[in-house]
C-alpha positions as CSV (number, residue, x, y, z in Angstrom):
1,M,111.5,73.3,121.8
2,S,111.1,76.6,119.9
3,T,109.9,79.8,121.5
4,R,106.7,80.9,119.8
5,I,106.3,84.6,119.0
6,L,103.2,86.3,117.7
7,I,103.5,89.6,115.8
8,V,100.3,91.7,115.6
9,G,100.4,94.1,112.7
10,S,100.3,94.1,108.9
11,W,102.9,96.3,107.3
12,A,106.6,96.9,106.6
13,K,107.7,97.4,110.2
14,E,106.1,94.0,111.1
15,Q,107.9,92.4,108.1
16,I,111.3,93.5,109.3
17,T,110.5,92.5,112.8
18,V,109.7,89.0,111.6
19,E,113.0,89.0,109.7
20,N,115.0,90.0,112.8
21,I,113.4,87.2,114.8
22,R,113.9,84.6,112.1
23,R,117.7,85.1,112.1
24,A,117.8,82.7,115.1
25,D,116.7,79.1,114.7
26,D,115.1,78.8,118.1
27,Y,111.9,80.9,117.3
28,E,108.7,79.9,115.7
29,V,106.9,83.0,114.4
30,H,103.2,83.6,113.9
31,A,101.4,86.7,112.7
32,W,97.9,88.3,113.1
33,L,97.3,90.8,110.3
34,D,94.4,92.5,108.6
35,T,95.9,92.4,105.1
36,N,97.5,89.7,103.0
37,N,101.0,91.1,103.1
38,P,103.2,88.8,101.1
39,G,106.3,90.0,102.9
40,I,104.9,88.6,106.2
41,T,102.8,85.6,105.2
42,G,105.6,84.2,103.1
43,Q,108.0,83.8,106.0
44,V,106.0,83.1,109.1
45,D,105.1,79.6,110.5
46,G,101.4,80.5,110.7
47,F,99.1,83.5,110.3
48,E,95.6,84.6,110.7
49,I,93.9,87.5,108.8
50,G,91.3,89.4,110.7
51,S,90.5,92.8,112.2
52,L,93.1,94.4,114.4
53,Y,90.3,95.5,116.6
54,A,89.1,91.9,117.1
55,I,90.7,91.6,120.5
56,D,89.0,88.4,121.7
57,E,89.9,86.7,118.4
58,I,93.5,87.8,118.6
59,V,93.7,86.5,122.2
60,D,92.1,83.2,121.2
61,Y,94.6,82.8,118.4
62,A,97.5,83.4,120.8
63,V,96.1,80.9,123.3
64,R,95.5,78.3,120.6
65,Q,99.0,78.7,119.3
66,T,100.4,78.6,122.8
67,V,102.7,81.6,122.1
68,D,105.4,82.5,124.5
69,L,105.5,86.2,123.7
70,V,103.2,88.6,121.8
71,L,104.6,91.7,120.1
72,P,101.9,94.2,119.1
73,T,103.5,96.8,116.8
74,T,100.5,98.8,115.6
75,A,98.4,101.3,117.5
76,S,94.8,100.2,117.0
77,P,94.8,97.0,119.0
78,L,96.8,98.6,121.8
79,S,94.2,101.4,122.3
80,A,91.5,98.7,122.2
81,G,93.0,96.9,125.2
82,L,94.8,94.0,123.6
83,V,97.6,93.9,126.2
84,D,95.0,93.9,129.1
85,A,93.1,91.0,127.5
86,L,96.3,89.0,126.8
87,S,97.5,89.5,130.4
88,A,94.2,88.4,131.8
89,K,94.9,85.0,130.0
90,Q,98.5,84.9,131.3
91,V,99.9,85.4,127.8
92,P,103.2,87.3,128.0
93,V,103.1,90.5,125.9
94,F,105.5,93.3,125.3
95,G,103.3,96.3,124.9
96,P,101.3,99.0,126.9
97,V,98.1,98.3,128.7
98,R,95.2,100.4,127.6
99,D,96.0,103.0,130.3
100,A,99.6,103.4,129.1
101,A,98.6,103.4,125.5
102,R,97.0,106.8,126.2
103,L,100.5,108.2,125.7
104,E,99.7,107.9,122.0
105,S,95.9,107.6,121.9
106,D,95.0,110.6,124.1
107,K,97.3,113.6,123.2
108,A,95.5,115.9,125.7
109,W,96.2,113.5,128.6
110,T,99.8,113.2,127.5
111,R,100.3,116.9,127.3
112,R,98.9,117.3,130.8
113,L,101.3,114.6,132.1
114,M,104.2,116.3,130.4
115,Q,103.1,119.6,131.9
116,K,103.8,118.1,135.3
117,C,107.1,116.3,134.6
118,C,108.8,118.1,131.7
119,P,107.0,121.5,131.2
120,E,110.0,122.9,129.4
121,A,109.8,120.1,126.8
122,I,106.4,120.9,125.3
123,P,104.8,123.9,123.6
124,S,102.1,125.9,125.4
125,F,98.7,124.4,124.7
126,R,95.0,124.3,125.5
127,V,92.4,121.6,125.1
128,F,89.0,122.7,123.9
129,T,85.6,121.1,123.8
130,D,84.0,124.3,122.3
131,R,84.6,125.4,118.8
132,D,84.2,129.1,119.4
133,E,86.7,129.1,122.3
134,A,89.2,127.2,120.2
135,V,88.9,129.7,117.3
136,A,89.2,132.6,119.8
137,H,92.4,131.2,121.3
138,A,93.9,130.7,117.8
139,R,93.1,134.3,117.0
140,E,94.7,135.5,120.3
141,R,97.9,133.8,119.1
142,D,97.7,135.5,115.7
143,F,97.0,132.0,114.3
144,E,100.6,131.0,114.9
145,V,99.4,127.6,116.1
146,A,99.3,123.9,115.5
147,V,95.9,122.2,115.6
148,K,95.3,118.5,116.3
149,P,92.6,116.1,117.4
150,T,93.3,114.3,120.6
151,G,93.0,110.7,119.3
152,L,94.8,108.4,116.9
153,T,95.4,109.9,113.4
154,E,98.1,107.6,111.9
155,G,100.5,110.6,111.8
156,L,98.2,112.7,109.6
157,G,96.1,114.7,112.1
158,V,98.4,117.6,113.1
159,R,98.2,120.7,110.9
160,V,100.4,123.7,111.4
161,F,99.8,127.4,110.4
162,G,102.2,128.3,107.6
163,D,102.4,124.7,106.4
164,Q,99.2,122.7,105.9
165,L,97.2,125.7,107.1
166,Q,98.2,128.7,105.0
167,T,95.7,131.3,106.1
168,P,93.7,132.1,109.3
169,E,90.6,130.9,107.4
170,D,92.4,127.5,106.9
171,V,92.9,127.3,110.7
172,V,89.2,128.0,111.4
173,A,88.1,125.6,108.8
174,Y,90.2,122.8,110.2
175,I,88.9,123.4,113.7
176,D,85.4,123.3,112.3
177,D,86.2,120.0,110.5
178,L,87.6,118.4,113.7
179,F,84.5,119.4,115.8
180,A,82.3,118.1,113.0
181,D,83.8,114.7,113.3
182,P,81.5,112.6,115.5
183,G,84.5,110.6,116.7
184,N,86.3,113.6,118.0
185,D,85.1,115.7,120.9
186,R,88.2,117.6,121.9
187,V,90.7,119.7,119.9
188,I,94.2,120.8,121.0
189,V,95.4,124.3,119.9
190,E,99.1,124.8,120.8
191,E,102.0,127.0,120.1
192,K,103.6,126.6,116.7
193,L,107.1,125.2,117.1
194,T,109.9,125.9,114.5
195,G,112.9,123.6,114.2
196,V,114.2,120.3,112.9
197,E,112.6,117.0,113.9
198,F,114.1,113.7,114.7
199,T,113.0,110.4,116.2
200,I,114.3,108.2,119.1
201,Q,112.6,104.8,119.6
202,C,113.1,103.1,122.9
203,L,112.3,99.8,124.5
204,V,110.8,100.6,127.9
205,D,109.6,98.5,130.9
206,G,108.8,100.3,134.1
207,E,111.6,102.8,134.7
208,N,114.0,101.0,132.4
209,V,114.6,102.6,129.0
210,I,116.8,101.2,126.2
211,P,117.3,103.8,123.4
212,T,118.1,103.0,119.8
213,P,119.9,105.1,117.2
214,V,118.4,108.4,116.1
215,V,116.4,108.5,112.8
216,Q,115.0,111.3,110.7
217,D,111.9,110.7,108.6
218,Y,110.5,112.9,105.9
219,K,106.7,113.4,105.8
220,K,106.5,115.9,103.0
221,L,105.4,114.3,99.7
222,L,107.8,116.4,97.5
223,P,111.5,117.0,97.4
224,A,112.9,120.0,99.4
225,E,110.2,119.5,102.0
226,E,107.4,120.7,99.8
227,G,103.8,119.5,99.3
228,P,101.3,117.8,101.6
229,N,102.1,115.7,104.6
230,T,102.2,111.9,104.2
231,A,102.6,109.1,106.7
232,S,106.2,109.3,105.6
233,M,108.1,109.1,102.3
234,G,111.3,107.7,103.8
235,S,114.0,108.1,106.4
236,F,117.7,107.9,107.1
237,S,120.1,107.1,110.0
238,D,123.9,107.6,110.3
239,S,126.7,105.3,111.2
240,D,127.5,106.9,114.5
241,G,123.9,106.6,115.9
242,L,123.4,110.3,115.7
243,L,122.5,112.6,112.7
244,P,125.0,114.8,110.9
245,F,123.5,118.0,112.5
246,L,122.8,116.7,116.0
247,K,125.1,116.7,119.0
248,Q,125.2,114.0,121.6
249,T,123.8,116.5,124.1
250,D,120.7,116.9,122.0
251,V,120.1,113.2,122.0
252,D,120.8,113.0,125.8
253,S,118.2,115.7,126.4
254,A,115.6,113.7,124.4
255,I,116.4,110.5,126.2
256,D,116.1,112.3,129.5
257,I,112.6,113.5,128.5
258,V,111.6,109.8,127.9
259,N,113.1,108.8,131.2
260,R,111.2,111.5,133.1
261,T,108.0,110.6,131.2
262,V,108.0,106.9,132.1
263,R,108.8,107.8,135.8
264,A,106.0,110.3,135.9
265,F,103.6,107.9,134.3
266,R,104.2,105.3,137.0
267,A,103.8,107.9,139.7
268,E,100.6,109.2,138.1
269,T,98.9,105.9,137.3
270,Q,100.6,103.3,139.4
271,T,101.1,101.4,136.1
272,D,104.3,100.6,134.3
273,C,105.0,101.7,130.7
274,R,106.0,98.7,128.7
275,G,106.6,98.3,125.0
276,F,108.1,100.2,122.0
277,L,108.0,103.9,122.9
278,Y,108.6,106.3,119.9
279,G,109.4,109.9,120.7
280,Q,109.1,112.5,117.9
281,F,111.3,115.4,119.0
282,M,112.2,118.8,117.6
283,L,115.4,120.8,118.0
284,T,114.4,124.4,118.4
285,A,116.2,127.6,119.2
286,D,115.2,127.1,122.8
287,G,116.3,123.4,123.1
288,I,114.7,120.0,122.6
289,R,110.9,119.8,122.5
290,L,108.7,116.7,122.4
291,I,106.2,116.7,119.5
292,E,104.4,113.5,120.4
293,Y,104.8,109.9,121.6
294,N,103.7,106.8,119.7
295,F,103.5,103.6,121.7
296,R,104.7,101.3,118.8
297,P,107.6,101.3,116.4
298,G,107.6,104.0,113.7
299,D,107.2,103.3,110.0
300,P,109.7,103.7,108.4
301,E,112.0,104.5,111.3
302,W,111.8,100.9,112.7
303,M,113.3,99.6,109.5
304,N,116.3,101.8,109.8
305,T,116.8,100.6,113.3
306,L,116.4,96.9,112.8
307,A,118.6,97.0,109.6
308,V,121.6,97.7,111.9
309,M,120.6,95.9,115.1
310,E,123.2,93.2,115.8
311,D,121.4,91.7,118.8
312,D,118.5,89.4,119.0
313,L,115.4,91.6,119.5
314,V,113.4,89.0,121.4
315,D,116.3,88.3,123.7
316,A,116.7,92.0,124.4
317,I,113.0,92.3,125.2
318,S,113.1,89.2,127.4
319,Q,116.0,90.5,129.4
320,L,114.2,93.8,129.8
321,M,111.0,92.2,130.9
322,Q,112.9,90.1,133.5
323,G,114.4,93.3,135.0
324,S,117.9,92.8,133.6
325,P,118.1,95.3,130.7
326,R,121.3,95.7,128.7
327,P,122.2,98.0,125.9
328,I,121.5,96.8,122.4
329,R,124.4,96.6,119.9
330,F,124.1,98.2,116.5
331,A,126.4,98.0,113.5
332,D,128.4,101.1,112.6
333,Q,126.4,101.6,109.4
334,A,124.2,104.2,107.9
335,T,120.7,103.4,106.4
336,V,118.4,105.0,103.9
337,C,114.7,104.0,103.3
338,K,112.5,105.3,100.5
339,Y,108.9,104.5,99.8
340,I,107.5,104.1,96.3
341,V,103.8,105.0,96.3
342,P,100.9,105.3,93.9
343,P,101.0,108.6,91.9
344,A,97.8,109.9,93.5
345,Y,99.0,109.4,97.1
346,P,98.2,110.9,99.6
347,E,95.3,112.8,98.0
348,K,93.7,109.5,97.2
349,L,93.9,106.4,99.4
350,D,92.9,102.8,98.6
351,E,94.9,103.0,95.4
352,I,96.7,100.3,93.5
353,L,100.5,100.4,93.2
354,D,100.9,98.9,89.7
355,V,104.6,98.0,89.4
356,N,106.8,95.2,88.3
357,F,110.2,94.2,89.7
358,D,112.5,91.2,90.2
359,A,113.1,90.9,93.9
360,G,116.4,89.2,93.2
361,E,117.6,92.1,91.2
362,I,116.6,94.5,94.0
363,R,118.6,92.4,96.5
364,A,121.5,92.2,94.1
365,A,121.8,96.0,94.5
366,G,122.2,95.6,98.2
367,V,118.6,96.6,99.0
368,E,115.8,94.9,100.9
369,L,112.2,95.3,100.0
370,Y,109.3,95.7,102.5
371,Y,105.6,95.7,101.9
372,S,103.2,98.3,103.3
373,C,100.5,96.9,101.1
374,G,98.7,93.7,100.1
375,V,98.7,91.8,96.9
376,D,95.7,91.0,94.6
377,G,95.1,88.2,92.2
378,E,96.7,90.0,89.4
379,G,100.0,90.6,91.3
380,R,99.3,94.3,91.9
381,Y,99.6,96.0,95.2
382,P,96.6,97.5,96.9
383,V,97.8,100.0,99.5
384,G,94.6,100.7,101.4
385,S,95.3,103.5,103.9
386,E,99.0,102.7,103.8
387,R,101.6,103.6,101.2
388,G,103.3,101.0,99.0
389,L,106.7,99.4,98.9
390,A,109.7,100.5,101.1
391,L,113.3,100.0,99.8
392,L,115.9,99.9,102.5
393,A,119.7,99.8,102.3
394,A,122.5,99.8,104.9
395,A,126.1,100.9,104.1
396,G,129.2,102.5,105.5
397,T,127.9,106.0,104.7
398,V,124.5,107.7,104.0
399,A,125.7,108.4,100.5
400,A,126.6,104.8,99.8
401,A,123.2,103.6,101.1
402,N,121.4,106.2,99.1
403,E,123.2,105.1,95.9
404,R,122.1,101.5,96.4
405,I,118.5,102.6,96.8
406,E,118.7,104.7,93.6
407,V,120.1,101.7,91.6
408,A,117.3,99.5,93.0
409,I,114.6,102.0,92.1
410,D,115.8,102.1,88.5
411,R,115.0,98.4,88.4
412,V,111.3,98.9,89.3
413,E,109.0,99.4,86.3
414,G,105.5,100.9,86.5
415,D,103.6,103.9,87.6
416,F,104.8,105.2,90.9
417,F,106.2,108.2,92.8
418,Y,109.1,108.6,95.3
419,R,111.2,111.2,96.9
420,S,114.6,111.1,95.3
421,D,116.2,113.6,97.6
422,I,116.0,111.6,100.8
423,G,119.5,110.6,101.9
424,T,121.2,113.1,99.5
425,A,124.0,115.4,100.6
426,E,122.0,118.4,99.5
427,L,119.0,117.6,101.8
428,I,121.3,116.8,104.7
429,A,123.2,120.1,104.1
430,A,119.9,122.0,104.1
431,K,118.9,120.5,107.4
432,S,122.4,121.3,108.8
433,R,122.0,124.9,107.8
434,E,118.6,125.0,109.6
435,V,120.2,123.7,112.7
436,E,123.1,126.2,112.5
437,A,120.6,129.0,112.3
438,L,118.7,127.7,115.3
439,R,121.9,127.5,117.4
440,S,123.2,130.9,116.4
């Protein structure tokens, strides 16, 4: 009898998760999603479209389908207590209970936890409930700060002086905007960090942590790291599991921070961390710093990871949940992922990505296609609050993977934008120069 898996989530990272699971014949895969994503609905055994906040309905669907394991891979149902509700019905689930989901959904709480277990890994910070006090603190720091709300922001809530906030007046205006939001009652003002960011995603359960290869994503809209921030325009990973400008000691330091975090969380709450824990780190002149945690796979970073994962994801999770974790095997290949997005993104959301392509021609270039969008009756792709289409390639080198992506993008017709420099030698060399300057 097949093992039944339920994926909860709607976008590209869920699509590639389904693909990984479907490589084995002994799984039946179902999905709960809030968008008619053709990349998911076309390859699962059953699906339901509904709100990702409809916890009771998701649980009822899982029970009706008699699923053996639920994999929530998006933030909103986790912060709404999906894991708690499934566990109450004795439905196995790999994800954080609401208390643990605070590592992503309550940035102030996480900063205070990190202050206890890894004070050297975070910037100095303060949490404010008063607008005037927040502005005064930013002024005391000569406005060299990062400002963020405490809750979920889909990667778009953090703004940094000298980047999204160009003047002191911009900092004050953003603090005003955050306090004017009725859904936000606290604001974090913290030390501005300077460095090069990278991502490590881990499978965690209790005090067991299984890391996956390092990935770097690019949030800036325009080439050469210019323009406004996006959810991400693409990412890359290298064949050795590192990045060309990182040392193994850098990665070891980041993984040590994750290990200390999950131990501290258990000590603080008497609750285990369980699920996909995504750490966004920065290499600075003073060492490795944690930018933030997300308690779900990253998009697009999870695509880079699963593209080279040789083991069965569900089997790795099952072994971990049974207390017998083992390292996951990854192919010695590099990956590049690039998003094609509507021309007005991210200034305008809820746009239509109006493109035409032959999926067979894309695959013939050695590239896979993943949907962070829906599809309408005219075959166009409404992106909602997401982005569009992700193109992903794996090859022996980053350059070879990037070349495949560029060939595939040439086969897409229509009105779209993408970052051509992701995965290029020029951009990687620029990052390497940044790191050399930080280490000197």
